[in-house]
MILODO-381254 format. One line per field, with one value per residue (C-alpha): chain; x, y, z. Coordinates in Angstrom, 1 decimal, decimal comma. Example, Ala and Ser with C-alpha at 12.3 -4.5 7.8 and 13.67 -1.06 7.14 Angstrom:
2
unit [A:A]
u [12,3:13,7]
v [-4,5:-1,1]
w [7,8:7,1]
This chain:
284
unit [A:A:A:A:A:A:A:A:A:A:A:A:A:A:A:A:A:A:A:A:A:A:A:A:A:A:A:A:A:A:A:A:A:A:A:A:A:A:A:A:A:A:A:A:A:A:A:A:A:A:A:A:A:A:A:A:A:A:A:A:A:A:A:A:A:A:A:A:A:A:A:A:A:A:A:A:A:A:A:A:A:A:A:A:A:A:A:A:A:A:A:A:A:A:A:A:A:A:A:A:A:A:A:A:A:A:A:A:A:A:A:A:A:A:A:A:A:A:A:A:A:A:A:A:A:A:A:A:A:A:A:A:A:A:A:A:A:A:A:A:A:A:A:A:A:A:A:A:A:A:A:A:A:A:A:A:A:A:A:A:A:A:A:A:A:A:A:A:A:A:A:A:A:A:A:A:A:A:A:A:A:A:A:A:A:A:A:A:A:A:A:A:A:A:A:A:A:A:A:A:A:A:A:A:A:A:A:A:A:A:A:A:A:A:A:A:A:A:A:A:A:A:A:A:A:A:A:A:A:A:A:A:A:A:A:A:A:A:A:A:A:A:A:A:A:A:A:A:A:A:A:A:A:A:A:A:A:A:A:A:A:A:A:A:A:A:A:A:A:A:A:A:A:A:A:A:A:A:A:A:A:A:A:A]
u [-81,8:-78,1:-78,2:-79,3:-76,4:-73,8:-75,2:-74,9:-71,3:-70,4:-71,8:-69,8:-66,7:-67,2:-67,9:-64,7:-62,6:-64,1:-63,3:-59,8:-59,2:-60,5:-58,2:-55,1:-54,7:-54,2:-51,7:-49,7:-49,8:-48,5:-45,7:-44,7:-44,8:-42,5:-40,0:-40,0:-39,4:-36,5:-34,9:-35,2:-33,5:-30,7:-30,1:-29,9:-27,3:-25,1:-25,0:-24,7:-26,1:-28,7:-30,3:-30,7:-32,0:-34,6:-35,7:-36,0:-37,8:-40,2:-40,8:-41,4:-43,5:-45,6:-45,8:-46,8:-49,3:-50,8:-51,4:-53,4:-50,9:-52,1:-51,3:-48,9:-46,8:-46,6:-45,6:-42,8:-41,5:-41,5:-39,6:-37,0:-36,5:-36,0:-33,5:-31,6:-31,4:-29,6:-26,9:-23,8:-22,7:-19,2:-18,3:-16,3:-12,5:-12,2:-14,7:-12,5:-15,2:-17,8:-21,2:-20,0:-17,1:-18,8:-20,3:-21,3:-17,9:-16,0:-18,3:-18,0:-14,2:-14,1:-16,2:-14,0:-10,9:-12,6:-13,5:-10,0:-8,6:-11,0:-9,9:-6,2:-6,9:-8,8:-5,9:-3,4:-5,6:-5,8:-2,0:-1,6:-3,9:-2,1:1,2:-0,1:-1,4:2,1:3,7:1,2:2,0:5,7:5,3:3,4:6,0:8,8:6,9:6,7:10,4:11,4:9,3:10,9:14,3:13,7:12,5:15,6:17,8:16,2:16,6:20,3:20,8:19,2:21,3:24,5:23,6:23,0:26,2:28,2:26,7:27,2:30,8:31,6:29,9:32,0:35,1:34,7:33,9:37,6:38,8:36,5:38,7:41,6:39,6:38,9:42,6:43,4:40,7:42,2:45,7:44,7:42,8:46,0:48,3:47,5:48,1:51,9:51,9:49,8:52,2:55,2:57,9:61,5:62,6:60,0:60,2:57,6:57,9:59,1:56,8:53,7:51,6:52,7:51,8:48,2:47,9:49,0:46,2:43,7:44,8:44,6:41,1:39,9:41,2:39,7:36,3:36,6:37,2:34,2:32,1:32,8:30,9:28,1:29,2:29,1:30,4:27,9:28,6:28,3:30,6:28,8:25,5:22,4:22,2:20,1:19,4:18,6:22,2:24,1:24,9:25,6:28,5:28,4:27,4:29,5:29,3:30,6:31,0:29,4:27,3:23,7:22,4:22,1:24,8:27,6:30,8:33,1:33,0:34,7:34,1:32,5:29,3:28,7:25,7:25,1:22,0:19,2:21,1:23,3:26,5:27,8:26,3:28,4:29,6:29,6:29,8:26,8:26,8:25,0]
v [60,2:60,6:57,0:55,7:57,5:56,2:52,7:52,9:54,1:51,5:48,8:50,2:50,2:46,6:45,5:47,2:45,6:42,3:42,8:43,9:40,7:38,5:40,2:41,2:38,2:35,7:38,0:38,2:34,5:34,0:36,4:34,6:31,2:32,5:34,0:30,7:28,7:30,9:30,8:27,0:26,7:29,1:27,4:24,0:25,2:27,0:24,4:21,2:19,1:16,7:15,9:19,5:20,4:17,6:18,6:22,3:21,4:19,2:22,0:24,5:22,1:21,6:25,3:25,8:22,9:24,4:27,6:25,7:25,4:24,3:20,8:22,0:23,7:20,4:18,6:21,2:20,8:16,9:17,1:19,5:17,2:14,2:16,1:17,4:13,9:12,7:15,5:14,3:16,0:16,9:18,3:16,0:16,6:17,1:19,9:22,9:25,6:26,2:27,6:30,9:31,3:30,0:33,2:34,1:35,7:32,5:30,4:32,5:32,6:28,7:28,4:30,9:29,0:25,7:27,2:28,5:25,0:23,3:25,8:25,0:21,3:21,6:23,6:21,0:18,2:20,0:20,4:16,8:15,6:17,9:16,4:12,9:13,8:15,1:12,0:9,8:11,7:11,4:7,6:7,2:9,2:7,1:3,9:5,0:6,0:2,7:0,8:2,8:2,2:-1,5:-1,7:0,2:-2,0:-5,1:-3,6:-2,8:-6,3:-7,9:-5,5:-6,5:-10,1:-9,7:-7,7:-10,4:-13,3:-11,5:-10,6:-14,2:-15,4:-13,2:-13,9:-17,7:-17,8:-16,8:-19,8:-22,4:-22,5:-23,5:-26,5:-27,4:-27,3:-29,6:-32,1:-32,1:-32,5:-35,5:-37,1:-36,7:-38,5:-42,1:-41,3:-41,4:-44,6:-46,4:-45,4:-47,7:-48,1:-48,9:-45,3:-44,1:-44,5:-44,2:-40,9:-41,5:-40,7:-40,5:-42,0:-39,3:-36,6:-38,1:-38,2:-34,6:-33,6:-35,5:-33,8:-30,4:-31,1:-32,2:-29,0:-26,9:-28,6:-28,2:-24,5:-24,2:-26,1:-23,4:-21,0:-23,7:-24,3:-27,8:-29,2:-30,8:-34,5:-34,7:-37,3:-40,7:-39,1:-38,6:-35,3:-32,7:-29,5:-27,8:-28,0:-28,8:-27,3:-29,7:-28,4:-31,3:-34,9:-37,8:-41,6:-43,5:-47,2:-48,8:-45,7:-45,1:-42,1:-39,0:-40,0:-37,4:-38,6:-35,8:-32,7:-29,7:-27,4:-28,4:-27,0:-25,6:-24,8:-22,8:-24,2:-24,0:-21,5:-22,6:-20,6:-22,2:-24,7:-27,8:-27,8:-31,4:-33,6:-36,0:-39,6:-39,7]
w [61,5:62,6:64,0:60,7:58,8:61,3:60,8:57,1:57,3:59,7:57,4:54,5:56,6:57,6:54,0:52,9:55,5:54,7:51,0:51,7:53,9:51,1:48,4:50,3:52,6:49,8:48,2:51,5:51,9:48,3:49,0:52,1:50,4:47,6:50,1:52,0:48,8:47,7:51,2:51,1:47,8:48,7:52,0:50,3:47,7:50,2:53,0:50,7:53,5:52,2:55,6:56,6:53,3:53,4:56,9:55,9:52,7:54,7:57,2:54,5:52,7:55,8:56,2:52,5:52,7:55,8:53,8:51,3:48,4:44,9:43,7:41,0:43,6:45,6:42,4:41,7:45,3:44,9:41,6:43,0:46,1:43,9:41,8:44,8:46,3:43,2:43,4:45,2:48,4:47,0:43,7:41,3:41,6:37,8:37,9:37,4:36,8:39,5:38,9:40,5:38,0:34,9:33,5:30,0:29,2:30,3:28,2:25,2:25,6:25,8:22,6:20,8:21,7:20,7:17,3:16,8:17,7:15,2:12,5:13,2:13,1:9,8:8,4:9,5:8,1:4,8:4,7:5,6:2,8:0,3:1,4:1,0:-2,5:-3,4:-2,0:-3,9:-7,1:-6,5:-5,8:-9,0:-10,9:-9,2:-10,3:-13,9:-13,9:-12,4:-14,9:-17,8:-16,2:-15,9:-19,5:-20,8:-18,6:-20,2:-23,7:-23,0:-21,6:-24,8:-26,9:-25,1:-25,5:-29,2:-29,7:-27,8:-29,8:-33,1:-32,2:-31,2:-34,4:-36,6:-34,6:-34,7:-38,5:-39,2:-37,2:-38,7:-41,9:-39,6:-38,4:-42,0:-42,7:-39,7:-40,9:-44,4:-43,1:-41,0:-43,9:-46,1:-43,5:-44,6:-48,3:-48,3:-46,3:-48,9:-51,7:-51,7:-54,3:-54,9:-54,9:-52,4:-48,7:-46,1:-44,1:-40,5:-37,6:-39,7:-37,0:-34,6:-37,1:-37,4:-33,7:-33,6:-36,0:-33,9:-30,8:-32,4:-33,7:-30,3:-28,6:-31,3:-30,9:-27,0:-27,5:-29,8:-27,2:-24,7:-27,0:-27,5:-31,1:-32,4:-35,7:-38,1:-39,0:-42,8:-44,4:-44,8:-43,7:-45,8:-47,4:-45,5:-47,2:-43,9:-42,8:-46,0:-49,4:-52,3:-54,4:-56,9:-57,2:-58,4:-58,7:-55,7:-55,3:-52,4:-51,4:-51,9:-53,9:-51,7:-49,3:-48,7:-50,3:-49,2:-47,1:-48,7:-45,7:-42,4:-41,1:-37,6:-35,5:-32,3:-30,6:-33,2:-35,4:-38,3:-38,3:-41,5:-43,8:-44,6:-48,2:-49,5:-52,5:-52,9:-54,3:-57,7]
C-alpha cells in the first residue's frame, strides 16, 4: 500500500516538473533573446563600428536562430541591419545637436524661438506693407498734384500769351495811324511838282523828301513784321468785304466797278486775325 502511494506521488512530481519545463523554459529563452538583442543594439550605437556591429549582430542572430526564433523577429533584425548599414560611420560636421543633448525641453525651446521669430517676421512684413501703402498713396497724391500744377502752368502760360498778344495789339493800334500819315505824306509829294506857274516854283529837294517817306514806311513795316503784323494791300485791288470796309463809292475813269480807288486808312492783319479793316473808297 505504501509503495503504491509513493509511486503515485512520484508520478505527480515528474508530471509537475515536466509541465514547468514546458512552460518556464520558453520564457527563459525569450528573456535571454531580448537581453541579447538589447545588448547588440547598445553596443552598435556606442562603438560606431560597422564591421564589429555586423559581426556581433550575425553572432546574436545565429544564437537567436539557434533558439528557434520566429520569422517576424528575423525580419526585424534584417531591417535593422539594413538601416544600420546605411548610417555613416561619422556624424555630419554641421550637426550641432546630438541625440544625447536633444531632449524634449531643447526641442520645445527651439520651436518656441522659431514661433517668436515667425511672429516678428510677420509683424515686420505687416509694417512694410503698410509703409508701401502709404508710399503708394503719397505717390498717387503727388501725381495728382503734379497734374494739377501742370494744368495750372499751362493755363498761366496761355493767359500770359493772351495778355501779351492783347497788349501788343492795343499798343500797335495807336501807331498804325502814324503809318497812315506817312503814306498820305508820300502820296502828296508829287502834287507840288505837277503844279507849275509863272509865280510858283517847284520846291527844292522834293525827291529827297519822297525818299525819306519811303524809308520811314519801310522801317515802320519792318518793325511791325517783328510782331507778325502785315499791312493789307488795298488800293487798286478788288474790294473784299472780309478785310475791307467801303466808306463810299464814286465814279473812276479807267477802273472797273468794285475796284478800290483810294485807301483812307490802311488795314492790318496778324496771322489769320484782322487787327484793323482797311477803310476804302470803291469805284462805282
